[in-house]
BAKERO-869494 format. One line per 5 residues: number of its first residue (from 1); their letters; for each residue x, y, z of N, C-alpha, C. Coordinates in steps of 0.001 Angstrom, whole numbers, m for minus. Layout:
% BAKERO-869494
NUM	a	X,Y,Z,X,Y,Z,X,Y,Z  ...
***
This chain:
% BAKERO-869494
1	mqpiv	m41421,67799,13832,m42729,67347,14337,m43692,67213,13171  m44477,66132,13168,m45449,65923,12110,m46478,67042,12099  m46883,67530,10902,m47874,68628,10830,m49166,68308,11549  m49635,67053,11470,m50906,66690,12115,m50770,66777,13625  m49634,66314,14142,m49399,66360,15585,m49332,67811,16048
6	qaels	m48618,68650,15290,m48517,70059,15642,m49881,70730,15600  m50706,70379,14614,m52044,70969,14516,m52899,70570,15704  m52770,69302,16140,m53535,68845,17303,m53119,69602,18555  m51809,69793,18736,m51315,70529,19895,m51767,71981,19838  m51672,72606,18683,m52087,74012,18549,m53565,74171,18870
11	avlrt	m54381,73200,18420,m55820,73294,18668,m56131,73206,20155  m55518,72249,20852,m55850,72074,22271,m55270,73203,23111  m54196,73839,22657,m53675,75011,23367,m54630,76194,23237  m55414,76222,22157,m56399,77286,21992,m57634,77039,22842  m58077,75790,22901,m59380,75508,23486,m59329,74981,24912
16	gpfhl	m58191,74357,25310,m58124,73757,26623,m58939,72468,26678  m59242,71983,27889,m58857,72557,29170,m57364,72408,29465  m56936,73018,30560,m55515,73058,30892,m54907,71667,30961  m55550,70730,31682,m54927,69423,31888,m54727,68683,30563  m55690,68822,29637,m55555,68160,28341,m54443,68809,27515
21	alrta	m54344,70139,27563,m53288,70832,26835,m51914,70436,27369  m51789,70360,28696,m50510,69962,29295,m50163,68529,28908  m51122,67629,29011,m50866,66224,28670,m50474,66074,27201  m51142,66815,26318,m50833,66739,24889,m49449,67289,24594  m49092,68398,25253,m47767,68994,25035,m46662,68052,25497
26	iatrg	m46856,67406,26642,m45850,66466,27146,m45715,65277,26202  m46853,64739,25758,m46816,63593,24852,m46188,63966,23511  m46498,65167,23030,m45947,65611,21746,m44433,65723,21799  m43911,66175,22923,m42449,66304,23071,m41783,64971,23386  m42603,63947,23698,m42043,62630,23958,m41263,62541,25253
31	lalhr	m41660,63311,26264,m40938,63343,27530,m41690,62565,28602  m40966,61735,29343,m41536,61114,30533,m41617,62165,31632  m42490,61935,32608,m42680,62948,33649,m41413,63194,34454  m40603,62162,34672,m39376,62398,35442,m38398,63260,34653  m38442,63175,33319,m37583,64050,32497,m38100,65484,32533
36	vqqhl	m39427,65661,32517,m39988,67009,32664,m39548,67594,33999  m39616,66784,35057,m39197,67244,36378,m37729,67674,36369  m36873,66913,35695,m35456,67250,35634,m35218,68562,34893  m35929,68752,33786,m35796,70009,33032,m36217,71201,33887  m37287,71031,34671,m37725,72110,35560,m36677,72392,36625
41	aqrgv	m36114,71335,37198,m35107,71510,38248,m33882,72240,37715  m33499,71952,36468,m32361,72644,35868,m32604,74145,35724  m33875,74527,35723,m34242,75942,35622,m34628,76522,36982  m34338,75775,38036,m34556,76283,39379,m35970,76115,39903  m36767,75259,39265,m38147,75042,39690,m38294,73582,40104
46	hvgvt	m38820,73356,41295,m38901,71999,41822,m40367,71596,41996  m40791,70629,41211,m42158,70111,41248,m42077,68592,41271  m42866,67952,42106,m42865,66506,42187,m43520,65858,40985  m43091,64641,40674,m43689,63887,39573,m45173,63654,39838  m45524,63430,41109,m46928,63215,41454,m47766,64445,41111
51	slsyw	m47257,65641,41427,m47980,66874,41107,m48153,67031,39600  m47089,66761,38840,m47186,66852,37383,m48233,65877,36849  m48247,64672,37430,m49231,63678,37003,m50651,64138,37306  m50854,64672,38513,m52184,65164,38870,m52611,66322,37973  m51675,67194,37625,m52016,68341,36763,m52486,67862,35397
56	qqgrr	m51786,66903,34824,m52147,66478,33464,m53367,65558,33450  m53752,65041,34614,m54975,64246,34706,m56192,65090,35062  m55977,66332,35470,m57073,67190,35888,m57520,66936,37317  m56732,66180,38081,m57098,65898,39472,m56767,67070,40385  m55801,67882,39980,m55463,69108,40700,m55121,70184,39692
61	rpera	m55206,71440,40141,m54823,72587,39308,m53719,73364,39996  m52754,73871,39239,m51734,74744,39844,m52400,76012,40382  m52240,76279,41670,m52878,77433,42288,m51884,78329,43015  m50932,77706,43723,m49989,78502,44503,m49015,79227,43592  m48377,80262,44144,m47481,81098,43338,m46359,80282,42711
66	eslra	m45760,79351,43501,m44660,78565,42946,m45146,77601,41875  m46397,77135,41998,m46957,76248,40974,m47214,77012,39679  m47716,78238,39806,m47956,79055,38612,m46643,79406,37922  m45590,79627,38714,m44276,79872,38122,m43812,78628,37373  m44080,77453,37937,m43699,76212,37269,m44390,76067,35920
71	vrvle	m45654,76483,35839,m46374,76400,34570,m45730,77312,33535  m45333,78500,33954,m44665,79409,33008,m43361,78803,32488  m42609,78136,33372,m41366,77495,32945,m41667,76276,32075  m42764,75577,32369,m43162,74438,31541,m43364,74852,30089  m43866,76048,29865,m44071,76525,28497,m42755,76544,27730
76	dvldv	m41661,76884,28437,m40346,76877,27812,m39843,75446,27630  m39998,74615,28662,m39539,73235,28597,m40233,72481,27460  m41523,72699,27305,m42316,71978,26310,m42358,72671,24956  m41688,73817,24873,m41584,74555,23606,m42947,74915,23030  m43806,75463,23906,m45101,75971,23453,m45100,77482,23609
81	pehsl	m45993,78198,22929,m45971,79668,22995,m46127,80196,24421  m45497,81325,24674,m45584,81964,25982,m47043,82268,26322  m47438,82002,27559,m48789,82222,28100,m49820,81213,27601  m49443,80286,26722,m50446,79373,26155,m51022,78422,27199  m50217,78029,28184,m50722,77172,29256,m51294,77985,30410
86	trllg	m50606,79057,30794,m51095,79859,31920,m52445,80483,31599  m52688,80840,30336,m53973,81432,29949,m55127,80477,30206  m54885,79177,30014,m55948,78191,30182,m56343,77996,31643  m55483,78417,32557,m55829,78313,33973,m56842,79363,34387  m56883,80503,33660,m57804,81573,34026,m57381,82229,35320
91	prqsv	m58204,83152,35830,m57880,83827,37076,m57932,82867,38253  m57048,83062,39206,m57033,82214,40395,m58263,82507,41233  m58948,81456,41646,m60124,81646,42460,m60436,80364,43228  m60983,80511,44387,m61359,79352,45177,m62667,78786,44650  m62910,77511,44912,m64151,76875,44484,m65213,77168,45526
96	paasa	m66329,77841,45153,m67337,78202,46128,m68168,77000,46547  m68754,77111,47703,m69698,76086,48141,m70903,76115,47221  m71651,75003,47198,m72770,74876,46256,m73766,76004,46419  m73964,76497,47640,m74966,77521,47873,m74371,78916,48004  m73049,79047,47748,m72417,80354,47924,m72811,81283,46788
101	spavr	m73040,82540,47101,m73407,83528,46097,m72143,84102,45462  m71987,84027,44126,m70789,84549,43478,m70830,86066,43409  m69660,86649,43138,m69592,88102,42962,m70427,88502,41749  m71187,89575,41890,m72079,90019,40817,m71785,91469,40474  m71660,91756,39162,m71553,93138,38692,m72889,93533,38078
106	pyrdl	m73266,94794,38174,m74512,95230,37529,m74420,95066,36012  m75558,94752,35379,m75580,94649,33926,m75129,95957,33267  m75403,97085,33910,m75063,98387,33328,m73555,98540,33134  m72742,97755,33868,m71290,97818,33713,m70818,97101,32461  m71690,96290,31856,m71277,95438,30748,m71960,95776,29435
111	itpaa	m73019,96587,29478,m73786,96893,28274,m74014,98391,28193  m73859,98952,27005,m74134,100372,26804,m75328,100530,25852  m76117,101623,26030,m75989,102631,27085,m76518,102117,28425  m75806,102426,29482,m76154,101915,30809,m77539,102366,31243  m77921,103594,30886,m79229,104110,31304,m80359,103273,30725
116	avdrl	m80197,102811,29479,m81236,101984,28860,m81357,100640,29571  m80231,100077,29977,m80254,98821,30723,m80996,99007,32040  m80689,100105,32729,m81355,100383,34012,m82861,100518,33832  m83284,101194,32748,m84722,101394,32520,m85433,100064,32288  m84825,99191,31487,m85453,97908,31224,m85564,97069,32500
121	latia	m84496,97011,33255,m84511,96219,34483,m85524,96769,35486  m85675,98088,35514,m86623,98700,36460,m88053,98301,36145  m88362,98045,34864,m89738,97677,34509,m90100,96274,35001  m89090,95465,35257,m89337,94121,35769,m89145,94063,37279  m88429,95015,37821,m88199,95105,39269,m87622,93801,39803
126	sprds	m86596,93313,39134,m85961,92068,39542,m84802,92373,40481  m84486,91473,41429,m83343,91697,42298,m82042,91700,41514  m81044,92403,42022,m79750,92508,41354,m79128,91132,41136  m79312,90255,42094,m78797,88898,42014,m79964,87955,41743  m79944,87283,40601,m81058,86419,40214,m81147,85148,41043
131	glhti	m80097,84850,41802,m80091,83616,42573,m79545,82430,41812  m79074,82652,40577,m78532,81587,39745,m77132,81952,39273  m76274,80969,39164,m74991,81197,38509,m74717,80053,37535  m73903,80328,36541,m73682,79412,35430,m72576,78412,35744  m72899,77133,35563,m71875,76090,35643,m71246,75905,34265
136	thier	m72107,75724,33266,m71656,75581,31879,m72635,76307,30970  m72100,77014,29978,m72937,77727,29008,m72383,77440,27617  m73214,76858,26757,m72842,76608,25357,m73705,77510,24490  m73061,78314,23665,m73781,79291,22846,m73373,79137,21386  m74379,79163,20505,m74126,79037,19065,m74714,80243,18343
141	irvga	m73886,80890,17521,m74281,82078,16768,m74266,81739,15287  m75309,82172,14568,m75407,81916,13136,m75315,83238,12369  m74340,83300,11423,m74160,84479,10574,m74533,84087,9153  m75461,84831,8543,m75993,84473,7235,m75173,84955,6061  m75674,84650,4860,m74989,85042,3627,m74946,86554,3448
146	drril	m75851,87271,4134,m75844,88730,4054,m74925,89353,5106  m74098,88509,5758,m73104,88942,6742,m73725,89473,8037  m74949,89099,8311,m75630,89562,9519,m75909,88394,10457  m75838,88651,11754,m76189,87628,12731,m77679,87335,12627  m78016,86078,12410,m79405,85676,12244,m80011,85143,13530
151	grdsq	m79200,84521,14349,m79765,83927,15549,m78720,83538,16559  m79201,83317,17765,m78348,82935,18892,m79078,81856,19671  m78392,80752,19936,m78955,79652,20711,m78096,79422,21944  m78738,79302,23096,m78016,79131,24355,m78526,77920,25110  m77597,77184,25669,m77901,76108,26599,m77089,76339,27866
156	halra	m77784,76412,28992,m77145,76668,30282,m77320,75480,31209  m76281,75190,31966,m76409,74397,33184,m76224,75392,34328  m77279,75587,35125,m77297,76605,36165,m77369,75960,37544  m76854,76680,38536,m77001,76241,39935,m77575,77386,40749  m78526,77075,41595,m79124,78091,42470,m78256,78279,43714
161	hrdgt	m78085,79531,44107,m77406,79790,45379,m78352,80484,46375  m79657,80405,46065,m80674,80945,46968,m81945,80116,46821  m82609,79822,47914,m83866,79078,47869,m84955,79878,47147  m85823,79157,46426,m86978,79790,45802,m86713,80401,44444  m85536,80199,43885,m85217,80764,42566,m86067,80098,41490
166	dryla	m86730,80918,40649,m87615,80333,39636,m87597,81075,38311  m86598,81949,38078,m86549,82684,36807,m85125,83102,36480  m84911,83313,35182,m83599,83718,34677,m83811,84881,33723  m82979,85912,33810,m83075,87068,32922,m82041,86961,31808  m82485,87163,30573,m81585,87139,29418,m81702,88462,28668
171	lyqgd	m80556,89047,28330,m80499,90301,27580,m79951,90042,26182  m80541,90700,25205,m80063,90608,23834,m79921,92029,23289  m78780,92315,22662,m78582,93619,22031,m78269,93407,20560  m79093,93958,19695,m78885,93803,18266,m77795,94720,17743  m77374,94443,16523,m76385,95298,15853,m77016,96623,15442
176	pgcdi	m76205,97644,15154,m76756,98921,14699,m77709,98732,13517  m78871,99387,13586,m79878,99261,12538,m80862,98150,12776  m80664,97380,13841,m81580,96279,14168,m82950,96827,14562  m84012,96142,14117,m85367,96460,14574,m85676,95512,15721  m85431,95959,16939,m85543,95078,18097,m86971,94579,18297
181	drvtv	m87954,95309,17763,m89345,94869,17901,m89630,93609,17090  m88775,93314,16120,m88981,92138,15273,m88128,90944,15697  m87307,91126,16713,m86507,90011,17228,m87417,89092,18040  m87363,87809,17756,m88224,86850,18455,m87428,86058,19487  m88145,85643,20532,m87554,84875,21626,m88058,83446,21553
186	raeen	m87157,82490,21707,m87540,81082,21769,m87190,80522,23145  m88198,80097,23897,m87981,79407,25170,m88159,77924,24887  m87063,77176,24824,m87115,75849,24231,m86966,74701,25210  m86294,74900,26305,m86006,73772,27182,m86145,74177,28640  m87099,73559,29326,m87286,73717,30771,m87556,75159,31200
191	crpgr	m88227,75918,30347,m88582,77296,30689,m89701,77766,29765  m90301,78906,30112,m91281,79558,29253,m91091,81061,29384  m91443,81829,28348,m91218,83277,28420,m92150,83947,29410  m91613,84848,30181,m92410,85680,31082,m92515,87076,30494  m92161,88070,31271,m92235,89448,30788,m91109,89734,29791
196	irrdq	m91430,90475,28743,m90464,90858,27715,m90484,92371,27578  m89339,92995,27618,m89218,94448,27494,m88217,94784,26389  m88484,95870,25648,m87633,96264,24521,m87333,97756,24569  m86170,98114,24059,m85776,99511,23889,m85243,99654,22467  m86052,100270,21586,m85690,100360,20171,m84440,101201,19957
201	daqll	m84312,102311,20672,m83163,103200,20467,m81845,102508,20802  m81861,101693,21845,m80633,101013,22274,m80505,99612,21689  m81490,99164,20873,m81518,97814,20297,m81398,96739,21389  m82108,96975,22491,m82031,96061,23630,m83340,95300,23831  m83206,94029,24193,m84355,93210,24535,m84043,92482,25841
206	lvell	m84961,92523,26765,m84837,91826,28045,m85992,90838,28168  m85675,89581,28430,m86723,88578,28600,m86540,87861,29934  m87656,87641,30579,m87688,86887,31819,m88086,85456,31457  m87193,84507,31692,m87466,83105,31398,m87871,82415,32694  m89105,81942,32728,m89645,81310,33926,m89298,79830,33919
211	ldrrl	m88656,79372,34968,m88268,77969,35062,m89498,77119,35343  m89404,75831,35053,m90555,74964,35262,m90634,74415,36687  m89781,74921,37579,m89834,74536,38986,m89065,75553,39818  m89360,75590,41105,m88604,76433,42034,m87391,75647,42535  m86251,76308,42536,m85022,75632,42932,m84653,75974,44371
216	raget	m84096,74996,45054,m83499,75244,46353,m82005,75489,46168  m81379,76152,47127,m79948,76443,47041,m79167,75148,46819  m78289,75166,45822,m77476,74000,45499,m78041,73156,44382  m79334,73308,44049,m79919,72518,42970,m79496,73060,41607  m79470,72181,40618,m79078,72566,39267,m80273,72510,38327
221	hllgy	m80136,73198,37184,m81228,73280,36210,m80634,73446,34821  m81194,72739,33839,m80798,72896,32444,m81789,73827,31751  m81273,74777,31014,m82105,75820,30408,m81690,76006,28956  m82668,76029,28047,m82381,76267,26638,m83284,77344,26072  m82711,78312,25367,m83482,79405,24788,m82706,80003,23611
226	gfddt	m83356,80874,22851,m82683,81488,21716,m83361,82764,21263  m82662,83502,20390,m83180,84724,19784,m82987,84624,18281  m83962,85091,17521,m83858,85143,16066,m83991,86585,15618  m82975,87056,14894,m82976,88424,14385,m83571,88429,12978  m83773,89607,12431,m84352,89745,11096,m83404,90520,10195
231	pghep	m83492,90321,8868,m82631,91075,7957,m82900,92574,8061  m81902,93355,7643,m82112,94796,7582,m81090,95604,8338  m80445,94984,9327,m79444,95763,10044,m78102,95702,9319  m77134,96436,9823,m75825,96508,9176,m75089,95176,9312  m74099,94924,8431,m73318,93686,8563,m72703,93569,9954
236	sceyi	m72716,92367,10490,m72179,92122,11830,m70671,91895,11750  m69960,92361,12739,m68507,92172,12758,m68011,91638,14097  m68933,91367,15035,m68495,90820,16316,m69681,90234,17065  m69362,89365,18009,m70353,88919,18978,m69694,88954,20350  m70373,89608,21297,m69823,89782,22642,m70791,89186,23645
241	rgfns	m70262,88442,24592,m71062,87909,25682,m70598,88551,26988  m71535,89126,27729,m71203,89730,29009,m71520,88775,30149  m70605,88654,31072,m70798,87805,32255,m70831,88713,33479  m72019,88880,34058,m72107,89752,35226,m71771,89009,36513  m71754,87672,36477,m71364,86920,37665,m70393,85794,37319
246	gagqy	m69736,85899,36188,m68770,84882,35811,m69437,83598,35351  m68629,82567,35132,m69139,81278,34670,m68091,80220,34910  m68552,78977,35163,m67614,77877,35317,m66933,77566,33999  m67737,77333,32946,m67178,77101,31624,m68114,77682,30570  m67507,78305,29554,m68276,78914,28477,m67715,78436,27151
251	vlqis	m68622,78012,26259,m68245,77576,24916,m69041,78411,23920  m68348,79045,22994,m68998,79860,21960,m68594,79335,20593  m69593,79058,19751,m69341,78664,18369,m70053,79633,17437  m69341,80120,16429,m69925,81020,15440,m69824,80354,14074  m70972,80194,13419,m71043,79544,12111,m71300,80592,11040
256	fdrda	m70494,80559,9975,m70632,81491,8861,m71170,80764,7635  m71947,81461,6841,m72427,80913,5581,m71246,80714,4636  m71256,79624,3882,m70134,79319,2995,m69928,80387,1927  m70975,81173,1617,m70856,82220,602,m70455,83576,1186  m70212,83631,2481,m69808,84892,3125,m68880,84557,4288
261	lpvrc	m67607,84343,3954,m66635,83950,4971,m65735,85134,5332  m65457,85337,6607,m64558,86423,7002,m63116,86082,6630  m62284,87114,6535,m60875,86885,6199,m60030,86712,7452  m60560,87120,8600,m59804,87003,9845,m60759,87024,11024  m60488,86187,12026,m61286,86154,13257,m60349,86148,14452
266	hrfls	m60747,86782,15526,m59980,86650,16764,m60888,86786,17970  m60536,86082,19028,m61247,86171,20294,m60639,87299,21116  m61421,87826,22041,m60906,88884,22899,m61627,88853,24236  m61001,89417,25234,m61577,89536,26568,m61275,90930,27083  m62286,91590,27631,m62104,92900,28247,m62978,92985,29482
271	hapge	m62802,94056,30239,m63523,94186,31504,m64635,95223,31475  m64712,96016,30405,m65765,97026,30313,m65955,97410,28855  m67177,97852,28464,m67414,98260,27079,m66458,99377,26660  m65904,99246,25461,m65006,100262,24936,m63597,100175,25461  m63354,99296,26421,m62023,99157,26997,m61140,98320,26080
276	kpcet	m59854,98652,26026,m58917,97885,25214,m58854,96451,25732  m58959,95451,24848,m58922,94057,25309,m57636,93743,26063  m57780,92977,27130,m56606,92570,27896,m56083,91225,27408  m56813,90603,26482,m56415,89294,25972,m56983,89130,24574  m56169,88743,23607,m56640,88485,22246,m55943,87236,21705
281	eeltl	m56605,86586,20756,m56022,85399,20132,m56696,85180,18787  m55900,84914,17748,m56469,84670,16430,m57109,83286,16381  m58250,83201,15684,m58967,81941,15510,m58979,81569,14027  m59021,80276,13748,m59004,79788,12375,m60307,79079,12061  m60912,79397,10923,m62127,78713,10483,m61842,77235,10244
286	dgqhr	m62792,76368,10684,m62631,74953,10416,m63286,74596,9079  m63328,73298,8761,m63861,72866,7478,m65343,73092,7312  m66046,73363,8419,m67481,73646,8358,m67768,75142,8474  m66739,75975,8263,m66874,77433,8260,m67269,77966,9648  m66657,77406,10676,m66978,77793,12041,m65698,78116,12809
291	vhlva	m65844,78975,13818,m64795,79169,14809,m65424,78960,16183  m64597,78635,17151,m65137,78471,18497,m64071,78828,19526  m64538,79071,20728,m63638,79293,21853,m64201,78561,23063  m63308,78230,23983,m63667,77605,25245,m62960,78365,26353  m63703,78769,27372,m63118,79504,28495,m63625,78910,29797
296	sglrp	m62758,78840,30790,m63109,78266,32088,m62794,79242,33210  m63522,79099,34302,m63241,79899,35494,m63363,81393,35265  m64358,81806,34481,m64505,83225,34163,m65027,84017,35356  m64495,85189,35536,m65053,86166,36446,m65824,87181,35598  m66567,88110,36219,m67314,89086,35421,m66419,89761,34376
301	cllgv	m66867,89725,33118,m66052,90250,32025,m66895,90293,30757  m66270,90740,29671,m66828,90680,28324,m65918,89777,27494  m66509,88771,26872,m65734,87810,26080,m66425,87647,24745  m65665,87626,23675,m66316,87486,22376,m65351,87242,21237  m65910,87328,20033,m65153,87115,18798,m65432,88275,17850
306	rwdwe	m64387,88797,17242,m64517,89819,16192,m64002,89237,14887  m64538,89733,13762,m64075,89238,12477,m64053,90374,11460  m63199,90209,10458,m63061,91196,9373,m63565,90567,8081  m64327,91365,7317,m64859,90859,6052,m63912,91086,4878  m63007,92020,5029,m62074,92289,3907,m60842,92965,4431
***
């Protein structure tokens, strides 16, 4: 296989989405769909050519148990790493109605110390469920020449699942040694800052972002905001994003200064702070000194990237 073709396949197996990864793997192996079907049948798995076509076009997703088994066998047929396709499917879940409220975990389950999170939230007296859930979230992290995270930029596509929703809560936790009082908030797109609360001991900042309109259930909203940190804290070695109500799709990009590049990066997913990751994958810096990940169909979890400086 040509190195460029293999690199393209490896990249899409890392980032997804599933249908594109499947289509690329089939094309790379040079197999027609009826030949893929025959290879599956030889291994005791029976899938129609129409289903395979729909899967690689993104018109349908494998959901049933026999379909998920077929995907695992496809990894062998297409000679791709084990779990590389099944991982892109994410956890099995039904598609909620536009106004359905997703499962919500308390922020205290995802951020430590939990008591500090509870204290900050109590000062705003916000409901446990904000009435918004994420359709798409694109986040960009900047790491400077001093090996410290300098800033975080977020763009959300949100959907309301309750009438009258008009605010979004964002939490930021600095690295050890961070002066949280000097961290600034930027409300940049379709919002303005409301109440802001800080806890210096826990390096926590909570900001209420007020939307520029009240949403009805099912309506969508684009939101852009960011945080800027200051020099002085310890070198950063990870960035973690907590999802208390999951997300449709999440994209994270981390940019490193050309004069301070890590020697190794990997993504990870866990279900609670301090818990051993249930999923890890090595990431490779691109030509612009960046790594990124793409995740779909997330349920409440912790997802992030860790890196080693030496």
